[in-house]
Structure formats: structure tokens, C-alpha cells
mmCIF file of the C-alpha atoms, coordinates in Angstrom:
data_MODEL
# 
_entry.id   MODEL 
# 
loop_
_atom_site.group_PDB 
_atom_site.id 
_atom_site.type_symbol 
_atom_site.label_atom_id 
_atom_site.label_alt_id 
_atom_site.label_comp_id 
_atom_site.label_asym_id 
_atom_site.label_entity_id 
_atom_site.label_seq_id 
_atom_site.pdbx_PDB_ins_code 
_atom_site.Cartn_x 
_atom_site.Cartn_y 
_atom_site.Cartn_z 
_atom_site.occupancy 
_atom_site.B_iso_or_equiv 
_atom_site.pdbx_formal_charge 
_atom_site.auth_seq_id 
_atom_site.auth_comp_id 
_atom_site.auth_asym_id 
_atom_site.auth_atom_id 
_atom_site.pdbx_PDB_model_num 
ATOM 1  C CA . MET A 1 1  ? 10.003 27.021 -22.691 1.00 0.00 ? 1  MET A CA 1 
ATOM 2  C CA . LYS A 1 2  ? 12.428 24.113 -23.067 1.00 0.00 ? 2  LYS A CA 1 
ATOM 3  C CA . LYS A 1 3  ? 11.161 20.617 -22.319 1.00 0.00 ? 3  LYS A CA 1 
ATOM 4  C CA . PRO A 1 4  ? 13.009 18.884 -19.442 1.00 0.00 ? 4  PRO A CA 1 
ATOM 5  C CA . ASP A 1 5  ? 15.479 16.250 -20.643 1.00 0.00 ? 5  ASP A CA 1 
ATOM 6  C CA . TYR A 1 6  ? 14.688 12.842 -19.108 1.00 0.00 ? 6  TYR A CA 1 
ATOM 7  C CA . LYS A 1 7  ? 18.166 11.465 -19.744 1.00 0.00 ? 7  LYS A CA 1 
ATOM 8  C CA . LYS A 1 8  ? 19.871 14.490 -18.165 1.00 0.00 ? 8  LYS A CA 1 
ATOM 9  C CA . ILE A 1 9  ? 17.604 14.339 -15.114 1.00 0.00 ? 9  ILE A CA 1 
ATOM 10 C CA . PHE A 1 10 ? 18.353 10.625 -14.764 1.00 0.00 ? 10 PHE A CA 1 
ATOM 11 C CA . SER A 1 11 ? 22.084 11.169 -15.187 1.00 0.00 ? 11 SER A CA 1 
ATOM 12 C CA . SER A 1 12 ? 22.396 14.079 -12.775 1.00 0.00 ? 12 SER A CA 1 
ATOM 13 C CA . SER A 1 13 ? 20.082 12.635 -10.106 1.00 0.00 ? 13 SER A CA 1 
ATOM 14 C CA . LEU A 1 14 ? 22.061 9.410  -9.906  1.00 0.00 ? 14 LEU A CA 1 
ATOM 15 C CA . ASN A 1 15 ? 25.422 10.910 -10.889 1.00 0.00 ? 15 ASN A CA 1 
ATOM 16 C CA . VAL A 1 16 ? 25.833 8.319  -13.638 1.00 0.00 ? 16 VAL A CA 1 
ATOM 17 C CA . LYS A 1 17 ? 27.318 9.078  -17.042 1.00 0.00 ? 17 LYS A CA 1 
ATOM 18 C CA . LYS A 1 18 ? 27.502 5.744  -18.941 1.00 0.00 ? 18 LYS A CA 1 
ATOM 19 C CA . ASN A 1 19 ? 24.952 3.223  -20.206 1.00 0.00 ? 19 ASN A CA 1 
ATOM 20 C CA . ILE A 1 20 ? 22.081 5.236  -18.801 1.00 0.00 ? 20 ILE A CA 1 
ATOM 21 C CA . GLU A 1 21 ? 19.524 3.729  -21.204 1.00 0.00 ? 21 GLU A CA 1 
ATOM 22 C CA . LYS A 1 22 ? 20.309 0.228  -19.878 1.00 0.00 ? 22 LYS A CA 1 
ATOM 23 C CA . LEU A 1 23 ? 20.319 1.191  -16.207 1.00 0.00 ? 23 LEU A CA 1 
ATOM 24 C CA . LYS A 1 24 ? 18.208 -0.761 -13.727 1.00 0.00 ? 24 LYS A CA 1 
ATOM 25 C CA . TYR A 1 25 ? 17.540 -0.239 -10.037 1.00 0.00 ? 25 TYR A CA 1 
ATOM 26 C CA . ASN A 1 26 ? 20.540 -1.320 -7.922  1.00 0.00 ? 26 ASN A CA 1 
ATOM 27 C CA . ASP A 1 27 ? 22.771 -1.741 -11.019 1.00 0.00 ? 27 ASP A CA 1 
ATOM 28 C CA . VAL A 1 28 ? 24.981 0.989  -9.594  1.00 0.00 ? 28 VAL A CA 1 
ATOM 29 C CA . PRO A 1 29 ? 25.543 1.972  -5.946  1.00 0.00 ? 29 PRO A CA 1 
ATOM 30 C CA . GLU A 1 30 ? 24.058 5.424  -6.645  1.00 0.00 ? 30 GLU A CA 1 
ATOM 31 C CA . TRP A 1 31 ? 20.668 3.914  -7.479  1.00 0.00 ? 31 TRP A CA 1 
ATOM 32 C CA . ASP A 1 32 ? 19.745 2.672  -4.043  1.00 0.00 ? 32 ASP A CA 1 
ATOM 33 C CA . SER A 1 33 ? 16.594 3.617  -2.120  1.00 0.00 ? 33 SER A CA 1 
ATOM 34 C CA . VAL A 1 34 ? 17.890 7.128  -1.368  1.00 0.00 ? 34 VAL A CA 1 
ATOM 35 C CA . GLY A 1 35 ? 18.990 7.670  -4.966  1.00 0.00 ? 35 GLY A CA 1 
ATOM 36 C CA . HIS A 1 36 ? 15.642 6.346  -6.127  1.00 0.00 ? 36 HIS A CA 1 
ATOM 37 C CA . MET A 1 37 ? 13.720 8.949  -4.145  1.00 0.00 ? 37 MET A CA 1 
ATOM 38 C CA . ALA A 1 38 ? 16.067 11.712 -5.337  1.00 0.00 ? 38 ALA A CA 1 
ATOM 39 C CA . LEU A 1 39 ? 15.388 10.626 -8.926  1.00 0.00 ? 39 LEU A CA 1 
ATOM 40 C CA . ILE A 1 40 ? 11.616 10.486 -8.380  1.00 0.00 ? 40 ILE A CA 1 
ATOM 41 C CA . SER A 1 41 ? 11.654 13.914 -6.749  1.00 0.00 ? 41 SER A CA 1 
ATOM 42 C CA . ALA A 1 42 ? 13.699 15.430 -9.592  1.00 0.00 ? 42 ALA A CA 1 
ATOM 43 C CA . LEU A 1 43 ? 11.331 13.977 -12.204 1.00 0.00 ? 43 LEU A CA 1 
ATOM 44 C CA . GLU A 1 44 ? 8.239  15.182 -10.336 1.00 0.00 ? 44 GLU A CA 1 
ATOM 45 C CA . GLU A 1 45 ? 9.671  18.674 -10.093 1.00 0.00 ? 45 GLU A CA 1 
ATOM 46 C CA . ALA A 1 46 ? 10.836 18.816 -13.726 1.00 0.00 ? 46 ALA A CA 1 
ATOM 47 C CA . TYR A 1 47 ? 7.591  17.523 -15.194 1.00 0.00 ? 47 TYR A CA 1 
ATOM 48 C CA . LYS A 1 48 ? 5.209  19.060 -12.615 1.00 0.00 ? 48 LYS A CA 1 
ATOM 49 C CA . ILE A 1 49 ? 3.648  15.708 -11.752 1.00 0.00 ? 49 ILE A CA 1 
ATOM 50 C CA . SER A 1 50 ? 3.107  13.602 -8.653  1.00 0.00 ? 50 SER A CA 1 
ATOM 51 C CA . PHE A 1 51 ? 3.802  9.893  -8.952  1.00 0.00 ? 51 PHE A CA 1 
ATOM 52 C CA . GLU A 1 52 ? 1.441  7.381  -7.389  1.00 0.00 ? 52 GLU A CA 1 
ATOM 53 C CA . THR A 1 53 ? 3.082  5.037  -4.876  1.00 0.00 ? 53 THR A CA 1 
ATOM 54 C CA . ASP A 1 54 ? 2.734  2.011  -7.187  1.00 0.00 ? 54 ASP A CA 1 
ATOM 55 C CA . ASP A 1 55 ? 4.525  3.884  -9.956  1.00 0.00 ? 55 ASP A CA 1 
ATOM 56 C CA . ILE A 1 56 ? 7.396  4.826  -7.635  1.00 0.00 ? 56 ILE A CA 1 
ATOM 57 C CA . ILE A 1 57 ? 7.785  1.158  -6.719  1.00 0.00 ? 57 ILE A CA 1 
ATOM 58 C CA . GLU A 1 58 ? 7.535  -0.027 -10.340 1.00 0.00 ? 58 GLU A CA 1 
ATOM 59 C CA . PHE A 1 59 ? 10.066 2.569  -11.556 1.00 0.00 ? 59 PHE A CA 1 
ATOM 60 C CA . SER A 1 60 ? 12.787 -0.063 -11.819 1.00 0.00 ? 60 SER A CA 1 
ATOM 61 C CA . SER A 1 61 ? 14.755 0.949  -14.896 1.00 0.00 ? 61 SER A CA 1 
ATOM 62 C CA . TYR A 1 62 ? 15.412 3.799  -17.307 1.00 0.00 ? 62 TYR A CA 1 
ATOM 63 C CA . LYS A 1 63 ? 13.122 2.134  -19.846 1.00 0.00 ? 63 LYS A CA 1 
ATOM 64 C CA . LYS A 1 64 ? 10.333 1.418  -17.332 1.00 0.00 ? 64 LYS A CA 1 
ATOM 65 C CA . GLY A 1 65 ? 10.501 5.047  -16.221 1.00 0.00 ? 65 GLY A CA 1 
ATOM 66 C CA . LYS A 1 66 ? 9.721  6.195  -19.746 1.00 0.00 ? 66 LYS A CA 1 
ATOM 67 C CA . GLU A 1 67 ? 6.668  3.905  -19.811 1.00 0.00 ? 67 GLU A CA 1 
ATOM 68 C CA . ILE A 1 68 ? 5.443  5.197  -16.455 1.00 0.00 ? 68 ILE A CA 1 
ATOM 69 C CA . LEU A 1 69 ? 5.886  8.828  -17.500 1.00 0.00 ? 69 LEU A CA 1 
ATOM 70 C CA . LYS A 1 70 ? 3.588  8.223  -20.498 1.00 0.00 ? 70 LYS A CA 1 
ATOM 71 C CA . LYS A 1 71 ? 0.826  7.474  -18.005 1.00 0.00 ? 71 LYS A CA 1 
ATOM 72 C CA . TYR A 1 72 ? 1.236  11.079 -16.784 1.00 0.00 ? 72 TYR A CA 1 
ATOM 73 C CA . LYS A 1 73 ? 1.150  12.376 -20.365 1.00 0.00 ? 73 LYS A CA 1 
ATOM 74 C CA . VAL A 1 74 ? 4.878  13.085 -20.344 1.00 0.00 ? 74 VAL A CA 1 
ATOM 75 C CA . ASN A 1 75 ? 6.572  12.314 -23.648 1.00 0.00 ? 75 ASN A CA 1 
ATOM 76 C CA . VAL A 1 76 ? 10.290 11.671 -23.381 1.00 0.00 ? 76 VAL A CA 1 
# 
């Protein structure tokens, strides 16, 4: 079974193609509160996890997301 691709999930959830690794919350119009929840939902589904509320709030950038996923034993 193929491991879900964090970058692809990020890109498709927010419909962003460039500079994804440097992306931060509200950097682009697509990453607003609605886009944020779509991203969180897509990641939860792909990795079969359930984020804690604090982690959803702290998920403020592509890089921070990778750190938070490690907490759930997801290696990206």
C-alpha cells in the first residue's frame, strides 16, 4: 500500500501549486479558516488519525504540520 503524500495532500486541499514548503496560514486566500479545515480533514482521512484541537490550531504552516504529524507517528 502506497504511503499518502503530504505535499500532494497539502497542494490539492488548498489548490496551491507553488512554494508549498514555505506556505503559512493566510499566505494565500485558499488557506483561510475553511481551507484550513479542508486540509485538516484530508490529512486525517489520508493518515487515519484524529487531530487534537490544539494541534489543529497550531497547524500554521507546511513545516509546522510536519512537526505535528510526527506526534501522531506519521513520517512525512
